[in-house]
NUSESE-681567 format. One record per residue: x, y, z of N, C-alpha, C, O, CB in turn. Coordinates in steps of 0.2 Angstrom, whole numbers, plus 5000, padded with zeros to 4 digits. Atoms other than C-alpha are relative to their C-alpha. Last residue first. Glycine has a CB too. Layout:
BEGIN
XYZXYZXYZXYZXYZ/...
***
This chain:
BEGIN
499750034994538456225629499549975004499749945009500450065004/500049954994537556255613500349975005500349905006499350025001/500550004995537956145598500150055006500750085007500149935004/499750004994538856185582499550005006498950035005500450075000/499949934997537856135567500349995007500349945010499350045000/500449994993538155965559500150075003500750095003500249945005/499550014995538755985540499650015007499350065008500550064999/500050074996537355945529500549995006500649945009500149954994/500650014997536956125523500049935004499649925009499450004995/500049964993538756165520499449985004499449985010500150074999/500249935001538756025506499950035007499850005012499350014996/500649984995539755875510499950074999500350114999500249985008/499949934997540755805495499450025005498850015003500150054994/499750014994540455615493500250075004500350085010500749955000/500450044995539255605479500350005007499949995012499949934998/500649964998540055755469499549965005499149995009499550024994/500150014993541655665469499450045003499350055009500650035003/500050064997541855635451499849985007499649935009500749974999/500550045003541255805446500049925002499549895003500050004992/500649994996542455885458499449964997499049935001499850074998/500350064997543955795451499350015004499049975007500549975005/500150055005544655925439499649945002499449904998500649984997/500549975004544456065452499849944994499349944992500250064996/499749975006545555965464499450024995499049984994500549954997/499950055005544555935480500350044994500150094992499349974998/499550054998544756015497500149964994500649924994499749965005/499349965000543856185491500549955002501149965001500050055006/499749995007542356075486500750035000501150024996499550054996/500349955004542156015504500350014993500849994992499950065004/499749995007542755855513499550054996498950034995500049934996/500550035005542255885531500350024993500650074992499450035001/500050084999543555905546499649974994499749924992499749985007/499450025003543856095541500149925000500549894997500550035005/500050015007542056135543500649974997500649934992499950074996/499250005002542056115562500049984992500149924990500449955004/499849935001540256155566500650014997500850074996499850045005/500649965002539955995575500250074998500650105002499550015006/500250035007541655905575499450044998499450064992499849925002/499450015004542655995589499949974993500349974989500549955003/500049955005540956055595500750004996500850044992500050065003/500450015006540655885603500150064995500050044989499250015003/500549954999542155895614499650004994499849994988500350075001/499949974994543555765616499450055002499350065008500850035001/500550024995542855665602500050025007499650015011500049935000/500749995002543655765588499549975005498950005005499949964994/500249934999545355775597499250014998498950055002500450044995/499749965006545455585599499850085001499350095005499749984994/500149925000545155475614500450034995501050034994500250025007/500649994996544955285612499850075001499250095000500149975007/499949984993546255285598499350015004498850035001500450065001/500649994996546155195581500350025007500749995010499549945000/499649964995547655215569499550025006499450085008500450064997/499850054995547055085556500550045006501050015008500549954996/499449994997546055195545500249955006499749935009500050075004/500050034993544555125537500750005003501149955003499849924999/499450014996544255235522499949975007499549995010500450055000/500150024993542855245510500649975003500949935001499449955000/500450064998543355335494500049985007500450005011500449944995/500050004992543855505488499649945002499049945001499750075003/499250014998544255475470500150005007500649985009500450044996/499649954997542355455466500749985001500949925001499750015007/499850024993541655345453500450055003500850095000500449945000/500550054998540755375436500149985008499749965011500149944996/500449974995541755535433499549955003499149975007499750064998/499749994994543155445424499550025006499650005011500550044999/500650014995541955385410500350015007500149985012499749934999/500549955002543255445396499450005005499050055005499849984993/500650004995544555345405499550054999499550105002500350015007/500150074998545855295391499449995005499049945005500649975003/500750014999545755455381499849935003499349905001499650024994/500349934999547555435375499249985001498949934999500050054993/500749995005548355265377499750075002499750095008499549945001/500150065005550055205384499450014995499449984990499849945004/499350025003550855355393499949944995500349934991500449985006/499849965006549155425395500649984997500749994991500050075002/499850045005548555295407500350034994500450004989499549954999/499550044996548355405423500349954995500949934996499749965005/499550025005547555535412500549965003501149965000500350064997/500350015006545855555422500649984995500449934990499750064997/500149945003546755535439499849994993499949934990500650055000/500250015007546955395451499950074998499750125001499449955000/499549985005547855375468499849994993500149954989500749975001/499750065004546355355479500550034995500350084992499549964997/499949995007546055495492500349944996500949924999500450074999/499250005001545455425509500050024992499649994988500349935002/499850015007543755465516500750004999501150045002499650054995/499449975001543055445534500249984993500049924990500649975004/499550044999541155415535500750034999500750094997499949944995/499449975000539555505537500649955002500549915006500050065006/500149955005537855435532500750034999501050044994499450065002/499949934997538155275541500050054994500150034989500650005003/500649965002537355105534500150085002499750125001499549985004/499749934999539055005533499450054999499550094994500650014996/499450004996538554825535500350075002500650085007500649954997/500250024993536854845529500550005005500550015011499649934999/500250075000537554945514499849985008499950025012500649954998/500350024994537855125510499849924999499549904994499450045001/500350075001539055155496499749975006500049935010500649954997/500150005008539755335493499649934999499349924994500750004996/499950075002539555375512499849994993499349994991499649955005/500650045001539655565513500249934998500649914994499550034995/500349995006541355635519499349965000499149935005500449984994/500750034999542355665534499650014994499650074992499650025006/500549975003544255705531499349965001499349905000500150014992/500650034997545755685541499450034996499350094997500050015008/500649964999547455715533499449965003499549905004499750034993/500450024995549255645530499450055001499550115001500449995007/500149954994550055655514499649985005499249935004499850074997/500350024994550755555500499950055005500450095006500249945002/499650014995551255635483499649985006499050005006500450065002/500150074998550155605468500549995006500749935007500149964994/500750025001549755795464500049935003499449915006499849994993/500450014994551355865472499349964999499049955004499950065003/499749974994552055935456499549995006499050025006500150074999/500149934999551455815442500250025007500249985012499250024999/500549985005551255625438499850085001499250105000499449965002/500349954996552955575445499550034995499650054989500650065001/499749935002553255405439499750065003499150055006500050004992/499350015002552955225443500450064998501050064997500149954995/499849975007551355245452500750004999501150005004499750085000/500450025006550555145466500250024993500049994988499250025001/499850075002551855155479499649984995499849924992499949955006/499450015003551855345479500249934998500649924994500550035005/500050015008549955365480500749984998500849954993499950074997/499550025004549355375498500050004993499549994990500249945002/500350005007548255475509500549984995501050034994499650064999/499649995007548855425526499550004994499049974994500449934999/499750075003547855455542500350014993500350074990499549955000/499849995007547355595554500449954997500849925001500450074999/499649935001546755515569500150014993499949974989500749995004/499450005004545355385571500350065000500050115001499949974993/499450034996544055365585500649994995501149964998499749935001/499849984993542655485581500649975003500950005007499449985004/500149945000542455465562500250045007500550095007499350024998/499449975002543155295562500050085001500550115002500249994993/499650014994541655225572500650044998500950085003500249935002/499650064999540555275557500450015006500550065009500449994994/499349995001539255415559500449935001500249905006500250055006/500049935003537355405556500850024999500950054994499750055004/500350005007536955225559500150064997499950074991499349975000/500050065003537255255578499750004993499250034992499649955004/499650005006537755425583499949944996500249934990500650025001/500149945004536455465596500349994993500050024988500250065004/500650015002536655285603499850064996499550044990499550005006/499950055006538555305604499349994998499249984992500249935003/499749985007538355465613500049954995499949974989500750025002/500449955004537055405625500350024994500050034989499850065005/500550035004538055245629499550054996499350044991499549945004/500249955005539555335634499449974996499449994990500650024996/499749934999540155175642499850044995499850034989500749995001/499549985005538955025639500250075002499850125004499850004993/499349994996538054955654500550034996501150044998500249945002/500249964994536254985646500750015004500850065007499449975005/500450034994536954905630499950055005500250115005500349945003/500849995000537454995614499649975006499049985005499849984993/500149935000539354995618499350034999499250095001500450034995/500349984994539354815623499950085000499550105005500449985006/500750005001539554755605499750035006499150055006499849935000/500349944996541354805605499250005001499050065001500350064998/499750004993542254645599499750055005499750045011500750024999/499850074999541354605583500249995007500149945011500449984996/500550034996540554775584500149935002499849905006499450014997/499949984993542054855577499649965004499849945010500050075000/500349944999541854755560500150025008500249975012499250004998/500149984993542954625553499650075000499750114996500750015003/499549954999542854545535499850035007499250025010499950064995/499750024994541754385535500650055002501150035005500349935000/500450024995540554445522500349995007500150015012499649944998/499850064998541754545511499649985006499650025011500749995001/500650055000540854695505500149935002499649895003499850004992/500549984995542054825511499449965000499049955004499850084998/499950024993543454735503499550025005499449985010500650025002/499549964996542754765486500149975007499749935009499850075000/499849955004541654685472500650045004501050085000499550054999/500249944997541554515481500350064995500850054991500350015007/499649955004541554345472499750075003499250095002499950004992/500449955003540954215484500550054997501050064999499650045006/500450025006541854055488499650054997499450044991499649945002/500650054998542354095506499649974994499149944995499650045005/500650005004544054175503499549955002499749905005500149994993/500150065005545754135509499450004996499349964991500149935004/499449995004546154305518499949944994500149964989500749985004/500049945004544354315526500650004995500450024989500050065004/500650015004544354135532499950064995499850054989499549995003/499850045005546154155539499449994995499649994989500149935003/500050074999545454305549500349964994500349984988499449975002/500150035006545754485548500249935000500849904999500550044995/500649975002545554545566499849974993499249954991499950074999/500550004994546854455576499350024998498850015001500350045006/500450065000547754415559499550005006499149955006500449955000/500549995005548354605558499549935000498949944999500350004993/499850005007549154595574499550004995498949994997500549954999/500450045006548654635592500450014994500850064993499350035000/499750065003549954675606499649964995499749904994500249955005/500250064996548854795616500249934997499949884998499250005001/499749994993549854945609499849945005500149935010499850065003/499350025001549354875592500450015007500849965008500450054994/500050075000547554885597500749974999500849925001499549974994/500050024993547755065602500049925000500249895005499350025004/500750024999548355105585500049975007500549945009499849954994/500250075002550055195586499349985001499050015006500449955002/499850054995550055385588499949934997499549924993499750015007/500550034995550055495573500249955005500849935004499449984996/500549955000551155605561499449985005499050025006499850014993/500049964994552655495566499550065000499450105005500750035001/500249935003552255365553499950055006499550045010499450004996/499449985003552955215561500050074997500550104996500349944996/499749934998551455215572500750024997501050065000500050015008/499550014996551155025571500350075003500750075007500649964997/500150044994549455035565500550005004500450015010499949934997/500549974996549655185553500049965007500049995013499350004996/499649954997551255105546499550055005499850075010500450054995/499650034995550254945543500450065004500550065010500549954997/500450024994548855035535500549985005500349995011499549944998/500449954997549955135523499749985006499850015011499550024995/499549964996551254995520499650065003499750075009500550034995/500549964996549754875514500550055004500350065010499649965004/500649985005550754785500499650055004499350105000499649944998/499749995007552454765509499550024995499650064991500349934998/499849935000551654795527500350014992500350074990500550015005/500549955000550654635526500250074998499950104994499750005006/500550035005552154525522499450054999499450084994499849935002/499750025005553654605531499549984994499650004988500449935002/499649945003552754705544500349984993500350024988500550035004/500449945002551454575548500350064997500150094992499750035007/499849944996552554425547499650064998499450074992500750024998/499549955002551654285540500150065004499750085008499850024993/500249934999550654165550500550044998501050055002499850015008/500750014999550853985544499750075001499250084998499949955006/500349964994552554035538499350005000499050024996500250075000/500749985001553353905527499850045006499950015012499649944999/500550034994555253905528499350034999499250084997500350025007/500550055003555953955511499749975005499349925004500549954996/499650055003557454055519499649944998499849884998500449985005/499750044994556254155530500349944997500349895000499449985005/500149964994555454295518500449965006500550005011499350015002/500250044994556154215503499950055006500350095007500549945002/499550034996556254335488499749975006499249995009500650045002/500150075000555154465481500549975004500950005008500049974993/499550045004555754635476499949935001500449894998500650035003/499449994997554754745488500649964997501149955001499949995008/500049924999553154755478500650025003500850085003499450025003/499649965005553454575473500150075000500650104998499749984992/500349985007552854515489500450034995501050064997499450055002/500249934999554054425502499650024993499850004988500650055001/499649945002554054245499499850075002499250075005500150004992/499350025001553554085508500450064998500950085000500049954995/499750054995551854105516500749984999501049945003499549945000/500249994993551154265508500449965005500749985010499350005002/499949934998551854275491499950025007500150075009499750054995/499349994998551854085490500250075002500650085006500449984994/499850034994549954075491500750025002500950045008499949924999/500050075000549854195477500149985007500250015011500549974995/499650054996549554375480499849934999499249915000499950025008/500450054998549054505466500449955005501049955005499749954994/500050014993550254645465499549965003499449965009499850075003/499550034998550654625447500049985008500349945010500650034998/500250074998548954685443500549955002500449905005499649974994/500349994994549554865443499849935002499949915008499350044999/499449984996550754825428499750015008500149995012500350074998/499750064998549254735420500650015005500849975009500349964994/500250014993548354905420500349935002500449925008499249995000/499649964996549354945404499849995008500349995012499850074998/499350025001548654795395500450045005500950025008500250014993/499950064996546954845403500749964999500949935003499449954998/500049984993547055015395500149945005500549945009499350035002/499349974999547654955378500050025008500550015011500150064996/499550055000546154835377500650035002501050005006500149964994/500150054994544954965382500549955001500849945006499349975000/499749964994545655085369499949965006500449965010499650075000/499349995001545354955355500350035006500950015009500250034993/499750064999543654905361500850015000501149985004499749954995/499750025007543055085362500449945002500849945006500450054997/500350065003542055085379500349984993500149924991499250015000/500249985006543355215387499649934997500049884997500550034995/499650015007543655155404499650024994499050014994500249935000/499849935002542855225421500350004992500450054989500650025004/500549955000541855075427500250074996499750104993499850025007/500550025004543154945421499450065000499250074994499749945001/499849985007544555035430499449994995499350034990500649964998/499949935000543655025447500250034993500050084990500450035005/500649975001543054855443500050075000499650114996499549975006/500250015007544854795440499350034999499250074994499949924999/499649955005545454875456499749994993499750044990500749985001/500149934998544054785467500350054995500050104992500250025007/500649985003544254625458499850075001499650104997499449955002/500049935000546054605464499450034996499550084992500750034997/500349975007545954425459500050074999499850104994499249974999/499750035006547154355472499750044994500150054989499849925000/499349994999546954465488500349974994500849994992500249965006/499849945002545154485483500750015000501050044996499750065003/499949954995544754305485500350064997500650064992500549975006/500549955000543954205471500150055005499750105006499449965001/500049965007545554105467499550055000499550104995499949954994/499549954999545754065486499950044993500050104993500649975001/500349945002544153965487500450064998500250114997499550025005/500650025005544853785488499750064998499550064992499549965004/499949975006546553845496499450004995499450034989500649984996/500149924999546153805513500050044994499850094994500550035005/500749995002546053615508499850085001499350104998499649965005/500349954995547953615507499250014998499150054993500450065000/499950024993548853455500499550045005499350025010500750015003/499950075000548653455481499949985007499749925009500749984998/500750034999547853635482500149925000499749885002499650014993/500250004993549653705485499349965001499249935006499950075002/499850064998550153655467499849995008499749945010500749984999/499450035002549253805460500149935004499649905005500650045001/499550014995548053895470500649964998501049955002499749975006/500250024993548054015462499549944998499149944994499650055004/500649974998548854035445499849965006499849905007499550004994/500349965005550154035453499949974993500449944990500450074999/500649984998550653935467499650044996499050064998500050035007/500550055002552053855457499350015004498949975003500349935002/500650004995552954025459499549954998499049964994499650075000/499849964994554654015451499550015005499650015011500250074997/500649964998554153875439500250045006500250015012499349955001/500249994994555753795431499450055001499450114998500650035004/500750024998555653735414499850015007499349995009500049934999/500450015005557553755411499349975002499349915005500349964994/500649964999558353805427499549994994498950014995500150075001/500450034994559653665427499350045001498850015004500550005006/500450055003560253725409499549975006499049945005500449944997/500449975005561053895414499449944998498949964996500450014994/500549954998561653845431499550024994498950024996500450075001/499849945004562453685426499550055001498950045001500049984994/499649964996562353555441500150064996500550114998500649975003/499549965004560953455434500350065004500050105007499650034994/499450035000560153325445500550034995501050014994499949934998/499750004993558653425451500749975000501049975005499649975004/499650065000558153465432500450005007500950035007500449994994/499349995001556753595432500349935000500049885001500250055005/499850035006555053575440500750014999501150015004499650034994/499749955004554553695455500249974992500350014988500650025003/500449945001553453595465500250044994499850074990500050045007/500750024999554053415464499650064999499050064996499949975008/500450015007555653485456499349985002498849994997500349944995/500249935003556253545473499649994994499250034993500750044999/499549985005556253365481499850074997499250074996500249954995/500250005007555053355495500650024996500950074998499350054999/499850065003555753305512499950004993500149954990499849955004/499250015001555753485519500249944997500849944994500350005007/499849985006553853515515500749984999501049974993499950074999/500550005006552753435528500350014993500149984988499450055001/500250075001554053385541499549994995499449944992499749985007/500849995000554953545540499749934998499949914992499850064995/500350044994556753495545499250015000498949985005500350045006/500050075001557353535528499849965006499649905005500749974998/500650025005556853715529499949935000499449904999500150034994/500550024996558053735544499449984996499049944999499850055005/500050074999559453735532499549985004499349925004500749985004/499750014994558953905526500049925001499549894999499550045006/500450054995558753915508500349995006500949975006499949944996/499650044996559554065499499649965005499249995009500450055004/500150075002558454135485500549955004500649895002500249994992/500650015002558154315491499849924997499349904997499850044994/500450024995559754315500499349984998498949945002500050055005/499850074998560754315484499649975006499449915006500749995001/500250055005559854465478500149935002499749895001500450024993/499550015005560054575493499849944996499549894998500749985004/499550054999558454605502500549994995500350004989499649945001/500150065004557554775499500649955002501149975003499950024993/499450025003557554905513499949934996499749884999500650005005/500050085001555854975515500649984997500750004991499349984996/499550035005555955155522499949935000500049895005500750025002/499750064997554355225531500449964994500249944989499549955002/499549984995553855405526500449945003500949955007499750045005/500349974994552255345518500550025005500450025011499449965003/500850005001553155225507499750035007499850005012499749924999/500449974995555055245505499350004998499150024993500350075002/500549955002556155145494499650015006499749985011499549974994/500550004996557855045496499550064998499750114995500250025008/499949954994558955035481499350005004498849985002500150074998/500349935001558754885470500150045006500150015011499350004998/500649994997559954745474499750074998500150124998500049995007/500149964993561354715463499350015002498950024998500450065000/500749984999561254585449499950035007499650015011499549944999/500149955005563054575443499250025000499050064996500149974993/499649944998563554485459499850064995499850114997500849984999/500449945000562054365457500450065001500150125002499549995006/500550005005562954205453499650064999499450084993499649945001/499749995006564454245464499550004994499750044989500549944999/499749945000563354285479500450014993500450064990500550015005/500549965002562354125476500350074999500150114994499450005005/500150025007563954015477499450054997499550084992499749935000/499449985004564554105493499849994992500050034988500649965002/500149935001562754095501500650024996500550074992500150035007/499349975000562753905498500050084999499850104993500549974995/499850004993561053835502500750035001500950045007499949925003/500449964997560353865485500150015008499750055011499349994999/499949935002561753785476499650055004499950105007499850014992/499349994999561753615485500250074998500650115002500449964995/499849984992559953625487500750025001500950065004499849945005/500349944998559653625468500150035007500350095007499349994999/499649945002560953495465499750075001500050115003500149994992/500049995007560053365475500450064998500550115003499250004998/499450035004560753315492499950014993500450004989500149935001/499449954999559553425503500649984996501250014996500250015008/500149945003558053335496500650055000500750094996499450045004/500349944995558653175500500050064997500450084993500550005007/499449964998558853055485499750055005499150085004500350044994/500049935003557352935483500650035003500850025009499450045002/500149954995557752755487500150074998500650084995500349985007/500749985000557652635472499850065005499350095004499649945001/500149955006559552635470499350024999499250074996500249964993/499649934999559852575488499850044994499750104995500849984999/500349964996558452445486500450065001500050125002500049965007/500649975003559152375470499650045005499350095003499549944998/499849955004560852355478499450044997499350104996500549984994/499849954996560152255492500250064996500050124997500649985004/500649974996559152145481500250065003499950115003499749965005/500349975005560752115470499450045003499250095001499749944995/499649945002561752075486499650044994499650104995500749984997/500049954995560451955492500350064998500150125000500249975007/500749985000560251865475499950055006499650105004499549945002/500149965006562151845474499350045000499350104998500149974993/499649944998562351775492499950054994499750114995500749995000/500349974995561051645488500350075001499950125002499949965007/500649975003561851595472499650045005499350105003499649954997/499849945004563451575481499550044997499550104996500649994995/499949954995562651455494500250074996500050124999500649985004/500749974997561851355480500150065005499850105005499749945004/500250044995563651335471499350035003499250095001500549995006/500049964994563951405454499649965006499149945005499650064999/
***
C-alpha cells in the first residue's frame, strides 16, 4: 500500500470515528420521535380517555387529554439548559428502542422524586427542598399524628390510608414541568421548563380555594385587591419560601420567610399612616383578615374521594372570626379568621375502625388566611358591623355537635365578643 493511500485511510478512519463518537441529537432519539408526534400518541392513548372535568369551589378544572399530557413541544429542544440532554439522562429507559412496551422498561416518570432527585445535579435551589412543606406535607402528617389511635396496628393502617392524601406532595417536576397530579398530571407546557409556573394551572391545581378567592372566579366575592393590581402568587410567596430554608416547620403559619401584611404595609402604624388610630387600637388584638377579607371558601370536595354525608363535607362560603388557636410572635392576635378543615372523627373508617381516637386534640376550625383582601369591607365600614355582631363570630351554634369538644379553644364565648359601641 502506497504512503499516500495509507494517509487517506487513516484520515477516513479518524473521520468515521468522530462521526460515531458524537452523541445523537436529543430530538433524534426514539423517545422524542414518539413524544413529539400527536398522531402517534393519540393512537397509543385512545383507550385511555381523559377523566371528566371536576369542579372545585365552583370553578371547573378541565383535565388535559391523555396524549397532550406527554406531548413534547418542539420548543423544548431550544432550551439551552435542558433541550440538548437525551431523555434517558433524566428518565432512564432505552432511548434507542422503538417498541412501545419495552422502551419504557426502567423509565422514571418523575426523576425529581424523591426530592430533589436529579435536579440537584445542576440546581443549588434544591438544597433544602426535601424539608419544605410543599414536599414533605409535614403539617398534614402532624395533624393526623396528633389525633391517631396510639395502637400500633391501627396507627399503621391509618397512615397507610393517609398515603392517598400524601399523593399531593409537590416534587420539582410537578411545579416546573408538569401539572400537579390532583388534576391528572401531564406537561403544563410541552415539557418546557417554567421558571415561574402558571398561577392558575399550577398553584390553582392544589390551592384551588385560595386562587379562586384571589382571582374572583368564585362569584361569591370580589377579586383580591392585589390581583386587581396585577400581582400573582410569587409576588408574596417567594422562591425562598417555596424551596425551603433548611428548617423543618410544623405548618405554613410557622414558616420564617412566609409573607405577612406588614412586609409591604408597614406605614399603617406610623404617624402618617391612614386610619392610624383604628390600626393602633386593634394592633395585636385583631388580625388584618378580620377587617379586610370577605366571606371566603370553606373547602372539602377536593380532599375527599367520596360523599361523607349529606352536606357535611360540601364546600361553602362563610366568614367566621374565632380565637387564635396558636399564638406566636408572628401572629399574636387574639381574634383571627377561621376556616373549617375537611376532617371528621370517622374519616378513615373505610380502612380502619377507631382510627382517630384522639380526634379532639386539635380544632377542625383552623387559622385561615383568606386571599380575597379588599381595602373596604362590610365589617370595617362601621365599627358596629363587627362589635356586637354575633353572626360574625364562631359560636357553639355554628359547630357540628360532634365537633364542639375539638373546637373548644377557638369557639368564642359570648363574654368575649366585643360589645356594641355607642355612636
